[in-house]
C-alpha positions in Angstrom: 93.5 107.2 139.3 94.6 109.6 136.5 97.6 110.8 138.6 98.7 107.2 139.1 98.4 106.4 135.4 100.5 109.5 134.6 103.2 108.4 137.0 103.3 105.0 135.3 103.6 106.5 131.9 106.4 108.8 133.1 108.2 105.8 134.7 107.9 103.8 131.4 109.3 106.8 129.5 112.3 107.2 131.8 113.0 103.4 131.8 112.8 103.5 128.0 115.4 106.3 127.7 117.7 104.4 130.1 117.2 101.2 128.0 118.0 103.1 124.8 121.2 104.5 126.3 122.3 101.1 127.5 121.5 99.6 124.0 123.4 102.3 122.2 126.5 101.8 124.4 126.2 98.0 123.9 125.9 98.5 120.1 128.9 100.8 120.0 131.1 98.4 122.0 130.0 95.5 119.7 130.7 97.6 116.6 134.2 98.4 117.9 134.8 94.7 118.7 133.5 93.8 115.2 135.9 96.2 113.6 138.9 94.9 115.6 138.0 91.3 114.6 137.6 92.2 111.0 141.0 94.0 111.1 142.9 91.2 112.7 141.0 88.3 111.1 141.9 85.6 113.6 141.6 82.0 112.3 139.8 80.9 115.5 136.8 83.1 114.6 136.2 81.2 111.4 136.5 77.9 113.2 134.2 79.1 116.0 131.5 80.2 113.6 131.4 77.2 111.3 134.5 75.4 110.6 136.4 75.7 107.3 133.6 76.7 105.0 133.1 80.3 106.3 135.0 83.1 104.6 135.8 86.6 105.9 133.5 88.2 103.4 130.6 86.1 104.7 131.5 87.1 108.3 131.5 90.8 107.2 128.1 90.3 105.6 126.7 88.6 108.7 128.0 91.4 110.9 126.6 94.1 108.7 123.2 92.5 108.6 123.2 92.0 112.4 124.1 95.6 113.1 121.6 96.9 110.6 118.8 94.9 112.2 119.9 96.1 115.6 119.7 99.7 114.4 116.2 99.2 113.1 115.1 97.7 116.4 116.7 100.7 118.2 114.9 103.1 115.9 111.6 101.5 116.6 112.3 101.6 120.3 113.3 105.3 120.0 110.0 106.1 118.3 108.1 104.3 121.1 110.0 106.2 123.8 109.5 109.5 122.1 105.8 108.7 121.9 105.7 107.8 125.6 107.5 111.0 126.5 105.1 113.2 124.5 102.1 111.3 126.1 103.5 111.9 129.5 103.8 115.6 128.9 100.2 115.7 127.6 98.9 113.8 130.6 100.8 116.3 132.9 99.2 119.3 131.1 95.7 117.8 131.3 95.8 117.6 135.1 
């Protein structure tokens, strides 16, 4: 029973690290796209996001807040995955 539980914790830790890697790649690609959009400032972006009442300073603020929240979520996920990895090592040593 204990060996099966240790395998599950190890699998969860490995899956967590892969998920963090995918999320970091996704966030980097999104950040680069965000920078390109802010640099070119296409008119269709303002129309797509809310018609004529949205300004580029507001788009910049929305993007900044979105990426800041995503980084906080990634940080919490990182702490959980580190905890799972440490727990997995402790379970392995106890057997």
